[in-house]
N, C-alpha and C positions, 0 to 999 in steps of 0.2 A: 461702401464707405460713405460717411455723412459729410460730403464736401459741399461748400457753398461757393457760388460763382457770381461774378459781375454785380448786378444790382442787389441780389439777395445778400451777398457778402458785405456790400457797402451799407445796407440797412442794418445788418447785424453789428457792424462796427459803430454805426450811429447810436444804436441802443446801448452798446457797451462803453461808449466814450466817457461816461460820467464816473466809471470805476476803473478805467483802464490803467491810469497812472498808479492808482493804489495797488492794483494786482501786480503790475510789472515791478513795483518797488519791492515786492516780496521775493523776487528772483535775485539771488546773490550774483553780483557782477553784471547785471543787465546794462546799466548805464556805463560802467567802466569798459565793458567789451565794445559797446558802440563807439566810445571815444577812441579806443585803441584801433578799431577798424577805420575810423575817419582819419586818424593820424597816419595810418599806413598808406594813404594817398600820397604822402610826402610832398605836399604843395609848398613851393618856395615862398620866402618873404611873407610868411603868415597869410598867404593868399592874396597879397596886394595885386590889384589889376586883374584878378581872375573871377570868373563867373561859374558858380557851382550849382548843380541841380540836385536837390534832395527829392528822390523819386519814391513816393509813398511815405510821406513824412509823419503820418499819424498825429499824435498829440504834441509832436515837436521834440521828442527825445533825441531823434537822429539829427534834427536841425541844430539842437544845442551842441551835440557832439561835433558837428561840422564847424559851428561858430567858435568853439574852443580850439579846434585843430587849425583853423584858418580864420582868425578873427578879423582880418582885413579884406576878406573875399566878399563879393556880392553873392548872396544865396537866394535862390528861388526854390521854394518848397511846395510840393503839390501832393494832393491826396484826393481819392474818390469819395471819401466819407465826409459829409458836411458836419456831422457831429464831432468827429475827431478834429477837424479843422477849427471848429469853434473853441475847443479846448486849447488848441495850439495858439490861436491868435489872442486868447485871453491872457496869455503870458507876456511879460515885457521883452521886447526885442529892439535891437538897434534899427536905424532906418534902412540899412543895406540888407535886411532880411525881409522877404515878402512871401506871402502864402497865396496859392491859387487853388480853386476847387476844380481839379481836372483829374480824369483817370490817367494812369500811366500811358495808355495808348493814345490819349488825346494831346499829349504835350507836343509831339512833332508837328501836328497840324495847327497848333496855337502860335507858331512863329515866335517861340520864346528863346531859341538857341541863337548861335551855337554856344556850347558850354565847354569849359576847360576840364571839368571833372563831373562825374555823376556818381552819387552815392545812393544805393538802394538797400534798405534794411527791411528784412522780413516781407519782401514783396513778391519775388519771382515764383514761389510755390503757390501764390494766390491768383496768378493770372491764367487765363484760358490758353494762351498761346505764347509761351516764353520765347520761342524762336523769333516770332514776329516782333515781340517787344525788344529783344536784343538787336534786331535789325534797326528798329526805330532809335534805340540808344546810339548806335553807330552813326546815324544821320545827325543826331543832336550834338555829338562830340566833335570838337576840332581834331584835325590830324595830330596824333600823338597824345590826345586827351586821355585822362585816366578814368577807369571804372573801378569802384569798390562795391562788392555785393556782400552784405552781412546777412547770413541766412541760416535757418535751420536746415541742414543738409547732413544726413547721417554718413558716417564713415564707410558703411557697408558691413561693419561687424555686427554679428548677431547680438553681441553683448550690448552695444550701444542702442540697437533697436529695442531690445528688451528693457533697457534702462529708461528709454523715452516712454515706452508704454506704461511702465510702472509709475513714473512721475505723473503722467497724465491721469491715470486712473486713481492714483492716491492723493494727488494735490491739485493739479490744474483743473480738471473737470469738476470736482467737488467745490472748489472755490468759485468757478464760473457759474455753477448751479445756484449757489447762494446769492449771486448778484442778478440772477435771472437771465444769464447768457450761456446756458448750457450748450446750445447749438453751435455757438461760435467757438467754444473751447473744445468741443468734439471735432469741429472742423480743423482746429489747430493740430490736434492729435493725428487725425487721419491725413491731413495735407502733408505733414512731415514724412509719414510712412510712404505716401504715394509719390513724393517728389524725388528728384535725382539724388543719388548718393554724391558725395563730394567729388570722386573721380568722374562721375558721369556729367555733373554740371561743369566741371573744368573742361571736359571734352566738348560740351555744348558751346561754351564760350569760344573755344578754338574753331569749331565748325562755323560759328557766326562771323569769323574773320578777325577776332581779337588776337593780339599778340602778347607775349610775355605773361601768359596766364599762369597764375599760381593759386593754390588753396592753402590757407594757413589756419590751423585750428585755434579756437579760443582757449583760454585757460580755465581751470576750475572744473566744476562738475559737468560743464557743458562741452568739455573736450570730447571730440568724436560726434557731437550732436550739432554744434554751431561752428561754421567756418567763415572766414573772410576770404572772398575770391577777388583777386587783383588782376587787372588786365589793362592793356593800352589799345587805343584805336589806331592800329597800324604803326608804322615807323614814326619816330619823332621827327616833326617838321621843324625847319629853321624858323625861329621866331615864335615857336609855340609857347615858350616861357616856362616849360616844365623840365625837370631834371631828367637825365638820360637813364638813370637806374630804373629797375623794375618796380620800386616802391613797395616791395612786399614786407620788408622788415623780417622779424623772426617771431616765433612763438613766445620768446622771452623778452620781447621789445619793452623797454621801459617807458612808462608814461611820464609826461613832463609836469 
């Protein structure tokens, strides 16, 4: 399989950053699904008084989703790709949103926490050691803090695996080839096939010590291909400021 890792992957994203927003805009529901996943964190009071980490923010689509879901929260967004961050920071943001050039693994050592919630979109299948990263996320989260992972994670059905391959061969890789980023989009195809199925990633979260773990499929053509994973860092602590429910919502959850 043609997988890219670490610095090679960051460089590939650097090169693709100038066309990334245009290509993702061709994906029906891309931004709507990010927003729905961010809202499934169910942060109270529009996020007032809370600090949220956007882990692997890319060009800022996930950051915008968080901002819309929790407009009063303080948001720290990080990414390993300098090119993607340049695209993100070129957009208008309020003062309580900031961006840092850090890998996901470097955040814990950067003394940026603790956080009340962590949002990670399209990240975990790209890291070398997802278990180690989940351990780092737990150290970054306050007791009772929320995690939402929005990820390409197949259901385990042969049908969904075949559908993903057909879409990549017929649409994703040809489009990436036109922009000069064929290697990155071949990586996307293979990284999804190689990554955990939704049940397997749910189990991985549980083994890492998260509680209330749930996997919720997205709507539309990506059902069975993309899931929102929701979890909590241990039991809810007094004064944590987060509601006691599991925050999962439903597949039919309405947007506001």
